[in-house]
PDB file of N, CA, C and O in Angstrom:
ATOM      1  N   MET A   1      21.803 221.186  12.399  1.00  0.00           N
ATOM      2  CA  MET A   1      22.926 220.941  12.916  1.00  0.00           C
ATOM      3  C   MET A   1      24.281 220.573  11.662  1.00  0.00           C
ATOM      4  O   MET A   1      24.108 219.766  10.749  1.00  0.00           O
ATOM      5  N   PRO A   2      25.262 221.155  11.822  1.00  0.00           N
ATOM      6  CA  PRO A   2      26.157 221.053  10.761  1.00  0.00           C
ATOM      7  C   PRO A   2      26.922 219.462  10.961  1.00  0.00           C
ATOM      8  O   PRO A   2      27.181 218.861  12.004  1.00  0.00           O
ATOM      9  N   LYS A   3      27.100 219.164   9.877  1.00  0.00           N
ATOM     10  CA  LYS A   3      27.958 217.787  10.042  1.00  0.00           C
ATOM     11  C   LYS A   3      29.283 218.026  10.329  1.00  0.00           C
ATOM     12  O   LYS A   3      29.768 219.005   9.762  1.00  0.00           O
ATOM     13  N   ARG A   4      30.204 217.203  11.275  1.00  0.00           N
ATOM     14  CA  ARG A   4      31.294 217.663  11.693  1.00  0.00           C
ATOM     15  C   ARG A   4      32.458 216.565  10.841  1.00  0.00           C
ATOM     16  O   ARG A   4      32.028 215.500  10.399  1.00  0.00           O
ATOM     17  N   SER A   5      33.435 216.812  10.729  1.00  0.00           N
ATOM     18  CA  SER A   5      34.235 215.855   9.853  1.00  0.00           C
ATOM     19  C   SER A   5      35.680 216.334  10.295  1.00  0.00           C
ATOM     20  O   SER A   5      36.010 217.504  10.489  1.00  0.00           O
ATOM     21  N   SER A   6      36.734 214.849  10.456  1.00  0.00           N
ATOM     22  CA  SER A   6      37.938 215.205  10.762  1.00  0.00           C
ATOM     23  C   SER A   6      38.876 215.675   9.599  1.00  0.00           C
ATOM     24  O   SER A   6      40.034 216.086   9.669  1.00  0.00           O
ATOM     25  N   ARG A   7      37.990 215.488   8.411  1.00  0.00           N
ATOM     26  CA  ARG A   7      38.754 215.504   7.019  1.00  0.00           C
ATOM     27  C   ARG A   7      38.885 217.007   6.864  1.00  0.00           C
ATOM     28  O   ARG A   7      37.977 217.739   7.260  1.00  0.00           O
ATOM     29  N   LYS A   8      39.869 217.442   6.360  1.00  0.00           N
ATOM     30  CA  LYS A   8      40.062 218.668   5.778  1.00  0.00           C
ATOM     31  C   LYS A   8      39.367 219.088   4.578  1.00  0.00           C
ATOM     32  O   LYS A   8      39.611 218.468   3.544  1.00  0.00           O
ATOM     33  N   LYS A   9      38.499 220.090   4.554  1.00  0.00           N
ATOM     34  CA  LYS A   9      37.774 220.513   3.376  1.00  0.00           C
ATOM     35  C   LYS A   9      38.523 221.243   2.396  1.00  0.00           C
ATOM     36  O   LYS A   9      39.287 222.179   2.635  1.00  0.00           O
ATOM     37  N   THR A  10      38.250 220.749   1.269  1.00  0.00           N
ATOM     38  CA  THR A  10      39.080 221.339  -0.002  1.00  0.00           C
ATOM     39  C   THR A  10      38.487 222.794  -0.261  1.00  0.00           C
ATOM     40  O   THR A  10      37.276 223.018  -0.252  1.00  0.00           O
ATOM     41  N   PRO A  11      39.404 223.703  -0.478  1.00  0.00           N
ATOM     42  CA  PRO A  11      39.073 225.210  -0.592  1.00  0.00           C
ATOM     43  C   PRO A  11      38.318 225.267  -1.902  1.00  0.00           C
ATOM     44  O   PRO A  11      38.550 224.493  -2.831  1.00  0.00           O
ATOM     45  N   LYS A  12      37.238 226.392  -1.938  1.00  0.00           N
ATOM     46  CA  LYS A  12      36.566 226.729  -2.974  1.00  0.00           C
ATOM     47  C   LYS A  12      37.317 227.531  -3.999  1.00  0.00           C
ATOM     48  O   LYS A  12      37.114 227.307  -5.193  1.00  0.00           O
ATOM     49  N   ASP A  13      38.233 228.517  -3.586  1.00  0.00           N
ATOM     50  CA  ASP A  13      39.144 229.534  -4.387  1.00  0.00           C
ATOM     51  C   ASP A  13      40.170 228.533  -5.159  1.00  0.00           C
ATOM     52  O   ASP A  13      40.746 227.570  -4.654  1.00  0.00           O
ATOM     53  N   ILE A  14      40.247 228.921  -6.296  1.00  0.00           N
ATOM     54  CA  ILE A  14      41.015 228.012  -7.362  1.00  0.00           C
ATOM     55  C   ILE A  14      42.470 228.247  -7.020  1.00  0.00           C
ATOM     56  O   ILE A  14      43.288 227.403  -7.386  1.00  0.00           O
ATOM     57  N   ASN A  15      42.974 229.608  -6.170  1.00  0.00           N
ATOM     58  CA  ASN A  15      44.277 229.626  -5.940  1.00  0.00           C
ATOM     59  C   ASN A  15      44.676 228.887  -4.525  1.00  0.00           C
ATOM     60  O   ASN A  15      45.808 228.498  -4.238  1.00  0.00           O
ATOM     61  N   GLN A  16      43.472 228.775  -3.684  1.00  0.00           N
ATOM     62  CA  GLN A  16      43.766 228.062  -2.693  1.00  0.00           C
ATOM     63  C   GLN A  16      43.651 226.347  -2.702  1.00  0.00           C
ATOM     64  O   GLN A  16      44.220 225.564  -1.942  1.00  0.00           O
ATOM     65  N   LEU A  17      42.911 226.110  -3.594  1.00  0.00           N
ATOM     66  CA  LEU A  17      42.677 224.656  -4.112  1.00  0.00           C
ATOM     67  C   LEU A  17      44.205 224.137  -4.749  1.00  0.00           C
ATOM     68  O   LEU A  17      44.772 223.082  -4.465  1.00  0.00           O
ATOM     69  N   ALA A  18      44.673 225.170  -5.662  1.00  0.00           N
ATOM     70  CA  ALA A  18      46.094 224.686  -6.203  1.00  0.00           C
ATOM     71  C   ALA A  18      47.042 224.457  -5.108  1.00  0.00           C
ATOM     72  O   ALA A  18      47.609 223.382  -4.915  1.00  0.00           O
ATOM     73  N   ALA A  19      47.201 225.601  -4.340  1.00  0.00           N
ATOM     74  CA  ALA A  19      47.974 225.419  -2.879  1.00  0.00           C
ATOM     75  C   ALA A  19      47.650 224.024  -2.236  1.00  0.00           C
ATOM     76  O   ALA A  19      48.537 223.181  -2.110  1.00  0.00           O
ATOM     77  N   TYR A  20      46.536 223.831  -1.887  1.00  0.00           N
ATOM     78  CA  TYR A  20      46.210 222.560  -1.311  1.00  0.00           C
ATOM     79  C   TYR A  20      46.477 221.340  -2.070  1.00  0.00           C
ATOM     80  O   TYR A  20      46.876 220.389  -1.399  1.00  0.00           O
ATOM     81  N   ILE A  21      46.358 221.191  -3.160  1.00  0.00           N
ATOM     82  CA  ILE A  21      46.966 219.887  -4.129  1.00  0.00           C
ATOM     83  C   ILE A  21      48.310 219.972  -3.873  1.00  0.00           C
ATOM     84  O   ILE A  21      48.863 218.982  -3.395  1.00  0.00           O
ATOM     85  N   VAL A  22      49.074 221.176  -4.149  1.00  0.00           N
ATOM     86  CA  VAL A  22      50.477 220.815  -4.130  1.00  0.00           C
ATOM     87  C   VAL A  22      51.109 220.381  -2.859  1.00  0.00           C
ATOM     88  O   VAL A  22      52.123 219.686  -2.797  1.00  0.00           O
ATOM     89  N   GLU A  23      50.370 220.887  -1.748  1.00  0.00           N
ATOM     90  CA  GLU A  23      50.623 220.493  -0.258  1.00  0.00           C
ATOM     91  C   GLU A  23      50.399 219.096  -0.076  1.00  0.00           C
ATOM     92  O   GLU A  23      51.219 218.465   0.592  1.00  0.00           O
ATOM     93  N   GLN A  24      49.491 218.567  -0.532  1.00  0.00           N
ATOM     94  CA  GLN A  24      49.030 217.259  -0.079  1.00  0.00           C
ATOM     95  C   GLN A  24      49.843 216.239  -1.189  1.00  0.00           C
ATOM     96  O   GLN A  24      49.943 215.073  -0.807  1.00  0.00           O
ATOM     97  N   THR A  25      50.394 216.541  -2.438  1.00  0.00           N
ATOM     98  CA  THR A  25      51.312 215.775  -3.010  1.00  0.00           C
ATOM     99  C   THR A  25      52.794 215.788  -2.610  1.00  0.00           C
ATOM    100  O   THR A  25      53.645 214.930  -2.844  1.00  0.00           O
ATOM    101  N   THR A  26      52.922 217.055  -1.897  1.00  0.00           N
ATOM    102  CA  THR A  26      54.643 217.020  -1.562  1.00  0.00           C
ATOM    103  C   THR A  26      54.885 216.595  -0.239  1.00  0.00           C
ATOM    104  O   THR A  26      55.944 216.011  -0.009  1.00  0.00           O
ATOM    105  N   THR A  27      54.010 216.811   0.738  1.00  0.00           N
ATOM    106  CA  THR A  27      54.260 216.327   2.191  1.00  0.00           C
ATOM    107  C   THR A  27      54.336 214.665   2.055  1.00  0.00           C
ATOM    108  O   THR A  27      53.732 213.842   1.367  1.00  0.00           O
ATOM    109  N   GLU A  28      55.372 214.594   3.047  1.00  0.00           N
ATOM    110  CA  GLU A  28      55.578 213.193   3.115  1.00  0.00           C
ATOM    111  C   GLU A  28      54.714 212.468   4.329  1.00  0.00           C
ATOM    112  O   GLU A  28      54.276 213.278   5.145  1.00  0.00           O
ATOM    113  N   LEU A  29      54.460 211.360   4.533  1.00  0.00           N
ATOM    114  CA  LEU A  29      53.543 210.699   5.386  1.00  0.00           C
ATOM    115  C   LEU A  29      54.734 210.208   6.519  1.00  0.00           C
ATOM    116  O   LEU A  29      55.857 209.856   6.159  1.00  0.00           O
ATOM    117  N   LYS A  30      54.357 210.241   7.748  1.00  0.00           N
ATOM    118  CA  LYS A  30      55.384 210.027   8.810  1.00  0.00           C
ATOM    119  C   LYS A  30      54.839 208.456   8.950  1.00  0.00           C
ATOM    120  O   LYS A  30      53.660 208.108   9.000  1.00  0.00           O
ATOM    121  N   GLU A  31      56.037 207.591   8.999  1.00  0.00           N
ATOM    122  CA  GLU A  31      55.824 206.030   9.316  1.00  0.00           C
ATOM    123  C   GLU A  31      55.590 205.853  10.784  1.00  0.00           C
ATOM    124  O   GLU A  31      56.249 206.618  11.489  1.00  0.00           O
ATOM    125  N   PRO A  32      54.933 205.157  11.296  1.00  0.00           N
ATOM    126  CA  PRO A  32      54.782 204.965  12.738  1.00  0.00           C
ATOM    127  C   PRO A  32      55.879 204.048  13.350  1.00  0.00           C
ATOM    128  O   PRO A  32      56.037 202.953  12.810  1.00  0.00           O
ATOM    129  N   SER A  33      56.662 204.378  14.428  1.00  0.00           N
ATOM    130  CA  SER A  33      57.578 203.694  14.686  1.00  0.00           C
ATOM    131  C   SER A  33      57.363 202.218  15.234  1.00  0.00           C
ATOM    132  O   SER A  33      56.548 201.924  16.109  1.00  0.00           O
ATOM    133  N   LYS A  34      58.155 201.400  14.634  1.00  0.00           N
ATOM    134  CA  LYS A  34      58.068 199.792  14.814  1.00  0.00           C
ATOM    135  C   LYS A  34      58.805 199.220  15.994  1.00  0.00           C
ATOM    136  O   LYS A  34      58.888 198.010  16.202  1.00  0.00           O
ATOM    137  N   GLU A  35      59.393 200.252  16.841  1.00  0.00           N
ATOM    138  CA  GLU A  35      60.160 199.656  17.637  1.00  0.00           C
ATOM    139  C   GLU A  35      59.614 199.422  19.011  1.00  0.00           C
ATOM    140  O   GLU A  35      59.081 200.326  19.654  1.00  0.00           O
ATOM    141  N   LYS A  36      59.764 198.092  19.493  1.00  0.00           N
ATOM    142  CA  LYS A  36      58.979 197.667  20.617  1.00  0.00           C
ATOM    143  C   LYS A  36      59.924 198.060  21.935  1.00  0.00           C
ATOM    144  O   LYS A  36      61.145 198.218  21.958  1.00  0.00           O
ATOM    145  N   ASN A  37      59.196 198.141  22.762  1.00  0.00           N
ATOM    146  CA  ASN A  37      59.660 198.555  24.330  1.00  0.00           C
ATOM    147  C   ASN A  37      60.530 197.120  24.981  1.00  0.00           C
ATOM    148  O   ASN A  37      60.013 196.036  25.249  1.00  0.00           O
ATOM    149  N   PRO A  38      61.849 197.467  25.116  1.00  0.00           N
ATOM    150  CA  PRO A  38      62.724 196.116  25.207  1.00  0.00           C
ATOM    151  C   PRO A  38      61.999 195.545  26.767  1.00  0.00           C
ATOM    152  O   PRO A  38      61.841 194.346  26.998  1.00  0.00           O
ATOM    153  N   HIS A  39      61.646 196.548  27.654  1.00  0.00           N
ATOM    154  CA  HIS A  39      61.252 195.967  28.937  1.00  0.00           C
ATOM    155  C   HIS A  39      59.750 195.020  28.788  1.00  0.00           C
ATOM    156  O   HIS A  39      59.530 194.002  29.445  1.00  0.00           O
ATOM    157  N   ALA A  40      58.952 195.530  27.928  1.00  0.00           N
ATOM    158  CA  ALA A  40      57.618 194.947  27.808  1.00  0.00           C
ATOM    159  C   ALA A  40      58.002 193.584  27.077  1.00  0.00           C
ATOM    160  O   ALA A  40      57.459 192.545  27.454  1.00  0.00           O
ATOM    161  N   VAL A  41      58.774 193.571  26.211  1.00  0.00           N
ATOM    162  CA  VAL A  41      59.175 192.169  25.599  1.00  0.00           C
ATOM    163  C   VAL A  41      59.694 191.431  26.456  1.00  0.00           C
ATOM    164  O   VAL A  41      59.366 190.244  26.447  1.00  0.00           O
ATOM    165  N   ALA A  42      60.451 191.809  27.239  1.00  0.00           N
ATOM    166  CA  ALA A  42      60.857 190.649  28.206  1.00  0.00           C
ATOM    167  C   ALA A  42      59.803 190.397  29.182  1.00  0.00           C
ATOM    168  O   ALA A  42      59.495 189.211  29.302  1.00  0.00           O
ATOM    169  N   LEU A  43      59.311 191.064  29.754  1.00  0.00           N
ATOM    170  CA  LEU A  43      58.042 190.749  30.705  1.00  0.00           C
ATOM    171  C   LEU A  43      57.011 189.600  29.848  1.00  0.00           C
ATOM    172  O   LEU A  43      56.757 188.493  30.323  1.00  0.00           O
ATOM    173  N   GLY A  44      56.500 190.060  28.566  1.00  0.00           N
ATOM    174  CA  GLY A  44      55.778 189.012  27.872  1.00  0.00           C
ATOM    175  C   GLY A  44      56.322 187.655  27.468  1.00  0.00           C
ATOM    176  O   GLY A  44      55.707 186.603  27.294  1.00  0.00           O
ATOM    177  N   ARG A  45      57.801 187.959  27.342  1.00  0.00           N
ATOM    178  CA  ARG A  45      58.598 186.588  27.150  1.00  0.00           C
ATOM    179  C   ARG A  45      58.598 185.741  28.068  1.00  0.00           C
ATOM    180  O   ARG A  45      58.546 184.543  27.789  1.00  0.00           O
ATOM    181  N   LEU A  46      58.665 186.258  29.578  1.00  0.00           N
ATOM    182  CA  LEU A  46      58.759 185.645  30.628  1.00  0.00           C
ATOM    183  C   LEU A  46      57.353 184.811  31.071  1.00  0.00           C
ATOM    184  O   LEU A  46      57.272 183.697  31.590  1.00  0.00           O
ATOM    185  N   GLY A  47      56.416 185.623  30.734  1.00  0.00           N
ATOM    186  CA  GLY A  47      55.025 185.014  31.094  1.00  0.00           C
ATOM    187  C   GLY A  47      54.499 183.812  30.017  1.00  0.00           C
ATOM    188  O   GLY A  47      53.632 182.970  30.249  1.00  0.00           O
ATOM    189  N   GLY A  48      55.302 183.990  28.737  1.00  0.00           N
ATOM    190  CA  GLY A  48      55.023 183.192  27.816  1.00  0.00           C
ATOM    191  C   GLY A  48      55.815 181.767  27.827  1.00  0.00           C
ATOM    192  O   GLY A  48      55.509 180.690  27.315  1.00  0.00           O
ATOM    193  N   LEU A  49      56.823 182.115  28.517  1.00  0.00           N
ATOM    194  CA  LEU A  49      57.605 180.855  28.609  1.00  0.00           C
ATOM    195  C   LEU A  49      57.170 179.758  29.604  1.00  0.00           C
ATOM    196  O   LEU A  49      57.285 178.545  29.432  1.00  0.00           O
ATOM    197  N   LYS A  50      56.598 180.456  30.783  1.00  0.00           N
ATOM    198  CA  LYS A  50      56.089 179.521  31.724  1.00  0.00           C
ATOM    199  C   LYS A  50      54.532 179.105  31.766  1.00  0.00           C
ATOM    200  O   LYS A  50      54.085 178.247  32.527  1.00  0.00           O
ATOM    201  N   GLY A  51      53.688 179.924  30.729  1.00  0.00           N
ATOM    202  CA  GLY A  51      52.388 180.008  30.921  1.00  0.00           C
ATOM    203  C   GLY A  51      51.659 178.633  30.391  1.00  0.00           C
ATOM    204  O   GLY A  51      50.581 178.405  30.939  1.00  0.00           O
ATOM    205  N   GLY A  52      52.106 177.655  29.373  1.00  0.00           N
ATOM    206  CA  GLY A  52      51.738 176.601  29.163  1.00  0.00           C
ATOM    207  C   GLY A  52      51.812 175.621  29.970  1.00  0.00           C
ATOM    208  O   GLY A  52      50.818 174.946  30.240  1.00  0.00           O
ATOM    209  N   LYS A  53      53.118 175.368  30.531  1.00  0.00           N
ATOM    210  CA  LYS A  53      53.396 174.629  31.414  1.00  0.00           C
ATOM    211  C   LYS A  53      52.454 174.460  32.784  1.00  0.00           C
ATOM    212  O   LYS A  53      51.788 173.502  33.179  1.00  0.00           O
ATOM    213  N   VAL A  54      52.692 175.879  33.381  1.00  0.00           N
ATOM    214  CA  VAL A  54      51.787 176.035  34.293  1.00  0.00           C
ATOM    215  C   VAL A  54      50.402 175.855  34.314  1.00  0.00           C
ATOM    216  O   VAL A  54      49.873 175.251  35.248  1.00  0.00           O
ATOM    217  N   ARG A  55      49.639 176.399  33.213  1.00  0.00           N
ATOM    218  CA  ARG A  55      48.319 175.926  32.938  1.00  0.00           C
ATOM    219  C   ARG A  55      48.164 174.262  32.656  1.00  0.00           C
ATOM    220  O   ARG A  55      47.135 173.658  32.959  1.00  0.00           O
ATOM    221  N   ALA A  56      48.880 173.864  32.276  1.00  0.00           N
ATOM    222  CA  ALA A  56      48.822 172.366  32.012  1.00  0.00           C
ATOM    223  C   ALA A  56      49.093 171.574  33.394  1.00  0.00           C
ATOM    224  O   ALA A  56      48.628 170.435  33.431  1.00  0.00           O
ATOM    225  N   GLU A  57      49.634 171.933  34.286  1.00  0.00           N
ATOM    226  CA  GLU A  57      49.701 171.472  35.594  1.00  0.00           C
ATOM    227  C   GLU A  57      48.605 171.678  36.524  1.00  0.00           C
ATOM    228  O   GLU A  57      48.459 170.961  37.514  1.00  0.00           O
ATOM    229  N   ARG A  58      47.831 172.641  36.230  1.00  0.00           N
ATOM    230  CA  ARG A  58      46.777 173.286  37.065  1.00  0.00           C
ATOM    231  C   ARG A  58      45.326 172.499  36.657  1.00  0.00           C
ATOM    232  O   ARG A  58      44.313 172.534  37.356  1.00  0.00           O
ATOM    233  N   LEU A  59      45.446 171.856  35.498  1.00  0.00           N
ATOM    234  CA  LEU A  59      44.249 171.643  34.942  1.00  0.00           C
ATOM    235  C   LEU A  59      44.094 170.074  35.489  1.00  0.00           C
ATOM    236  O   LEU A  59      45.066 169.330  35.625  1.00  0.00           O
ATOM    237  N   THR A  60      42.793 169.710  35.763  1.00  0.00           N
ATOM    238  CA  THR A  60      42.502 168.511  35.905  1.00  0.00           C
ATOM    239  C   THR A  60      42.582 167.516  34.867  1.00  0.00           C
ATOM    240  O   THR A  60      42.693 167.985  33.734  1.00  0.00           O
ATOM    241  N   PRO A  61      42.548 165.973  34.987  1.00  0.00           N
ATOM    242  CA  PRO A  61      42.758 165.405  33.894  1.00  0.00           C
ATOM    243  C   PRO A  61      41.337 165.389  33.186  1.00  0.00           C
ATOM    244  O   PRO A  61      41.387 165.002  32.019  1.00  0.00           O
ATOM    245  N   GLU A  62      40.251 165.686  33.599  1.00  0.00           N
ATOM    246  CA  GLU A  62      39.054 165.728  32.738  1.00  0.00           C
ATOM    247  C   GLU A  62      39.011 166.982  32.214  1.00  0.00           C
ATOM    248  O   GLU A  62      38.419 167.003  31.136  1.00  0.00           O
ATOM    249  N   GLN A  63      39.487 168.199  32.640  1.00  0.00           N
ATOM    250  CA  GLN A  63      39.612 169.535  31.944  1.00  0.00           C
ATOM    251  C   GLN A  63      40.443 169.217  30.694  1.00  0.00           C
ATOM    252  O   GLN A  63      39.952 169.452  29.591  1.00  0.00           O
ATOM    253  N   ARG A  64      41.626 168.716  30.799  1.00  0.00           N
ATOM    254  CA  ARG A  64      42.615 168.123  29.809  1.00  0.00           C
ATOM    255  C   ARG A  64      41.850 167.402  28.552  1.00  0.00           C
ATOM    256  O   ARG A  64      41.899 167.684  27.355  1.00  0.00           O
ATOM    257  N   LYS A  65      41.275 166.584  29.097  1.00  0.00           N
ATOM    258  CA  LYS A  65      40.331 165.569  28.088  1.00  0.00           C
ATOM    259  C   LYS A  65      39.360 166.345  27.241  1.00  0.00           C
ATOM    260  O   LYS A  65      39.159 166.169  26.039  1.00  0.00           O
ATOM    261  N   GLU A  66      38.719 167.328  28.114  1.00  0.00           N
ATOM    262  CA  GLU A  66      37.685 168.216  27.540  1.00  0.00           C
ATOM    263  C   GLU A  66      38.621 169.043  26.440  1.00  0.00           C
ATOM    264  O   GLU A  66      38.491 168.775  25.246  1.00  0.00           O
ATOM    265  N   ILE A  67      39.356 169.826  26.780  1.00  0.00           N
ATOM    266  CA  ILE A  67      40.104 170.473  26.140  1.00  0.00           C
ATOM    267  C   ILE A  67      40.673 169.800  24.494  1.00  0.00           C
ATOM    268  O   ILE A  67      40.544 170.328  23.389  1.00  0.00           O
ATOM    269  N   ALA A  68      41.311 168.488  24.845  1.00  0.00           N
ATOM    270  CA  ALA A  68      41.915 167.843  24.007  1.00  0.00           C
ATOM    271  C   ALA A  68      40.695 167.385  22.666  1.00  0.00           C
ATOM    272  O   ALA A  68      40.916 167.304  21.457  1.00  0.00           O
ATOM    273  N   THR A  69      39.482 167.160  23.369  1.00  0.00           N
ATOM    274  CA  THR A  69      38.314 166.695  22.426  1.00  0.00           C
ATOM    275  C   THR A  69      37.902 167.957  21.469  1.00  0.00           C
ATOM    276  O   THR A  69      37.677 167.990  20.259  1.00  0.00           O
ATOM    277  N   LYS A  70      37.890 168.707  22.196  1.00  0.00           N
ATOM    278  CA  LYS A  70      37.545 170.044  21.553  1.00  0.00           C
ATOM    279  C   LYS A  70      38.366 170.542  20.205  1.00  0.00           C
ATOM    280  O   LYS A  70      37.945 170.966  19.129  1.00  0.00           O
ATOM    281  N   ALA A  71      39.571 170.341  20.648  1.00  0.00           N
ATOM    282  CA  ALA A  71      40.646 170.508  19.590  1.00  0.00           C
ATOM    283  C   ALA A  71      40.655 169.616  18.661  1.00  0.00           C
ATOM    284  O   ALA A  71      40.934 169.951  17.510  1.00  0.00           O
ATOM    285  N   ALA A  72      40.362 168.350  18.969  1.00  0.00           N
ATOM    286  CA  ALA A  72      40.335 167.422  17.786  1.00  0.00           C
ATOM    287  C   ALA A  72      39.216 167.403  16.890  1.00  0.00           C
ATOM    288  O   ALA A  72      39.374 166.966  15.750  1.00  0.00           O
ATOM    289  N   LEU A  73      37.945 167.887  17.333  1.00  0.00           N
ATOM    290  CA  LEU A  73      36.703 168.215  16.743  1.00  0.00           C
ATOM    291  C   LEU A  73      36.854 169.078  15.862  1.00  0.00           C
ATOM    292  O   LEU A  73      36.384 168.936  14.733  1.00  0.00           O
ATOM    293  N   ALA A  74      37.688 170.347  16.319  1.00  0.00           N
ATOM    294  CA  ALA A  74      37.977 171.629  15.398  1.00  0.00           C
ATOM    295  C   ALA A  74      39.097 171.162  14.271  1.00  0.00           C
ATOM    296  O   ALA A  74      38.888 171.553  13.123  1.00  0.00           O
ATOM    297  N   ARG A  75      40.045 170.510  14.470  1.00  0.00           N
ATOM    298  CA  ARG A  75      40.952 170.166  13.562  1.00  0.00           C
ATOM    299  C   ARG A  75      40.407 169.224  12.563  1.00  0.00           C
ATOM    300  O   ARG A  75      40.842 169.234  11.412  1.00  0.00           O
ATOM    301  N   TRP A  76      39.368 168.314  12.984  1.00  0.00           N
ATOM    302  CA  TRP A  76      38.721 167.201  11.886  1.00  0.00           C
ATOM    303  C   TRP A  76      37.448 167.443  11.504  1.00  0.00           C
ATOM    304  O   TRP A  76      36.724 166.603  10.967  1.00  0.00           O
ATOM    305  N   LYS A  77      37.067 168.839  11.822  1.00  0.00           N
ATOM    306  CA  LYS A  77      35.750 169.220  11.100  1.00  0.00           C
ATOM    307  C   LYS A  77      35.814 169.473   9.700  1.00  0.00           C
ATOM    308  O   LYS A  77      34.795 169.778   9.081  1.00  0.00           O
TER     309      LYS A  77
END
């Protein structure tokens, strides 16, 4: 069974190889877009703003103590 590769194979013919090298060195790489969707950012910020407070309100005192103990142990380890 032949191996399949997503990589483009280099040509065997010297002229094709030269054209391939020129193409590889002269083409520009496309930068991925770093823009974020403003609607997704707003939704994430909404949940992030209330997340910690709501979680703390829902935890029992025993659960809060357990979390704090675990954090202290990790900090001072």
